N, C-alpha and C positions, 0 to 999 in steps of 0.2 A: 643544654636547654633545661630550664626549670620544669618540674613535673607538671605544673598547671598549664604552662605554655605547650608542653608536649601533648597534654590531654586535649587542649583546644585545637592543636594542629591535627591530631588524629581524628577528632570529631569533625573538623572541616573536611578532611579527606573522605569520611564516611558520607557526609552530606553531598559532596560532589559526586561520589560513586552512585548514591541513590538517584541523583538527578540525571546521571549520564544517559540512562535509558529512556528518558521522557522527551518527547519531541517538543521543540520550541515553536513559537509562532512563526519564526523565520523558516524553520524546517518544514512545517506544514505548508507554508506558502510555496516553498521550493517544490514540494511534491505535486501540488495542484498545478503550478505553472509549467513544470516539465511535462506533465500529462497533457495539458491543453496545447502546448507548443507542438508536441508530437501529433496530437489529433488534428491540428490545423495543417500539418505537412504530409499527411499520408499519401502514398503513391500505390496504385492509382488514386486519383482524387475521390473524395467522398461526396455523393449527391446529398447526403444528410449526415451531419456530425454535430453533436451538441456539446456544450461546455460542461466539464465536470466541476462540481462545487463540493466544498467540504461539508461533512455531516458528522456531528458529534455522536449520534447514536451508533454509527458504524465504527467510530473510534473506540467507543466503550466495548463493543463486541470484540474488536481486535485486542484491546487491553486485557480483557478477561481471559481470552484464550492464550495470548502470548505468555502470560504469567505462569501458565502450566508448564512451559518449557518442554513441549513435545514436538519432535520433528515429524509432523504430519499435518495435513489440512484439518481444519475444524470440522468435526463430523456433523455439526448443526447447520452448515452452510446451505444445504438443500432446503431445509424447512424454512430458513430465513430468506431464501431467494437471493443470496449474496454470492458474489465471486470473491476470490482471494488471491493475492500475490504475496510471496514471502521471500525473505532475504536474511542471511546471517553474516556477521562480521566479527572476526576474531581479533582484529586490530582496531585502530581508531575508527569509530563509526562515522560514516559520511553519507548523508541522505542522497546527495547528488550522484555519488558512485552507485548506490543501490538502484536509482532510477535509470541510470545509463546501462547498468547490467541488464535490466529487463528490456529496455528499449532497443538494445543492440540485437535482440533476438529477431528483429525485422529482417535481418540478413538470412535467417533460417526459414522464413515464411514465404510461400508462394501463393499469391492472391488467387490466381487463376484456378489452381487445383485445390486451394484451401487446405493444404497440408504442410507439415514441417519437413525440413530436409531430414534425410535418414540419420538416425541416431543423434538428432539435435532437438533442442527445445525451442518453442516459439509461443507457448500458451500465455506467458507473462505479457509478451508484446500484444497479442491479440486482445487480451483483457484490457490493456491500457487504451486501445483504440476502438473498443467495442462501442459503436455509435449509440446504442440504447442505454448504456450505463451512464447515469447522470450524477451520481453521488459517490463520494469516496471518503473514507475515514481510516486513518492509520495509527498505529502505536508501536512503540519499541520497548523491549524489556531486556535487562541484563540478566542472563542466565548463568549461574555457576556451573550447571550441568544441563546439557540439552539432550533429553531422552531420545535415543535413536541415532545419535552421533557421538563420536569420540572427541569432539572439540572441547577445548578448555573454556574458561569464561568467555562468553560471546554476547553480542548484542543481536537480539532477535526482532526483526521488523515484520509487521503484517499490515497489508492494506486490504481493506474490504471494499467491495463495489456493489452498488445497487442501481438498477437490477443487475443480475449476474450476466457475464458474457460466456463465450465458448459454448454456445448451444449447438448441439449436434445438427449437422446439415445446413448450418448458416455461416456465412462469412461475417467478419466483424463489422462490416459496413457495406452499403451498396455503392458501387463505383458510378461516377458520372460527373457532370459539371458541378463544381463546388456550389453548395447551397441550392441546387436546382430543385431539391425536394424538401425544403424546409417546411414544417407543418405550420398551421395558422398561429399556434401559440408561440412559435419561435420564428417570426417572419424576417428578422434582420440578419444579414450575412456580415459577420465580423471575423476577418482573418480566416476565411473558409469554414467558419463554424456558425451554425444557426443559433441565434440568441433572441431573447425577448425584446420587445420594443421598448419596455421600461425595465431594465435589468434590476433596479432597486426593489421592484415589487416581487415578493415571494409568493409563489403559487400556493393555494390552500393545501395541496398534498404534502408540502414541505413540513407541515405541522403534524403529519401522521407518521406512525411507525411503519417500516417496511411490511408489506403484506406477508402473511404466513400461508403457505400452500404445500400440500403433499403431492399434488399432481403437476409436476414440472417436467420440461423437456430434459432429456439426458444431456450430460456434459459432452461437448464435442470431443472427438478423438485427437485433439491437439495436445501434445505433451505439455502438461501443466502441473506436474508434481513439484513439491518443494525442491529447489536446487541447492547444491552444496559444493564446497571446494573452492579453490582459488582459480578463477577463470579470467584469462586476459581479455579485456575488452579490446576488440580489434582496432577501432579507429582512434582510441584515446591512449592506449597503452596503460590503462589503469588496471590494477589487479583488484579483484573483488571476490567476496564469498556470498552465499545466499542462504535464506531461511525465513522464520515466523514471529508473532507478537501477542499481549493480554492485559486484565484489570482487577482481578481479585486482590492484587497486591497494593492497590492504591492506599488502603488503610495502613498497611505496615510502615511505609515510608513516613506517613504523617505521625504515627506513634513514635517512630524513631526521632523525628524532628523535635517533638515535644520533649522527649527524654534528653536529647542533646542540649536543648535550650535550658533545661533545668540544670544540667551539668555545667553549662557556662556560668549560670547565675551563682551556683555554689562555688 
């Protein structure tokens, strides 16, 4: 292979590698759809459950922290009033697999007692179906090294939720006849979820940034730390790993793209 073709081939590989950790529009749609499908099918039924919508501000928070490649929850979550779910994949990254890994924790959660099964996790699931959480933003980052784990290069996914879930002393939702307690601003019942009468209209609060407060309820004692390892999803037989995401690196890939473009021209 001529050297210039080899250079272009190598540059293309770098471009693909840089793009590998960034979520596509289809992936973000998958994340939102799986969350809302799960929320519409909770058992026992939810008297009030609202639809999650994508929020770019939450995505930026997730990007910024994921880029740090640290195996721990973002320490700023409390002040931002955000919840967080995390996932890591050492093989080919698949958003659906990540969502299934979290949602399968429903088998570890007892609604009546509001606790997880002994030595099991269920906090990712309870955050996914937390009725008061109405916005979600996620990001993925390819980490050469993930601080706190011995994993090789891996894809680190973070989803942030607003308002946060897993509040001490509260269940993720109130049980009852589906949509029996929809508020005035969400009067329509659509697939067991309370929605607006005119979904295309964005409420004024959507233009505001999440509130910042230092006087917040404690996080509930549901096991919700970042998960890790290769866990078999019981119903699907899919293997998956778990962890986190970030955004300070957005500029670096852009600079690399410019450099590579110049290399192609030369």
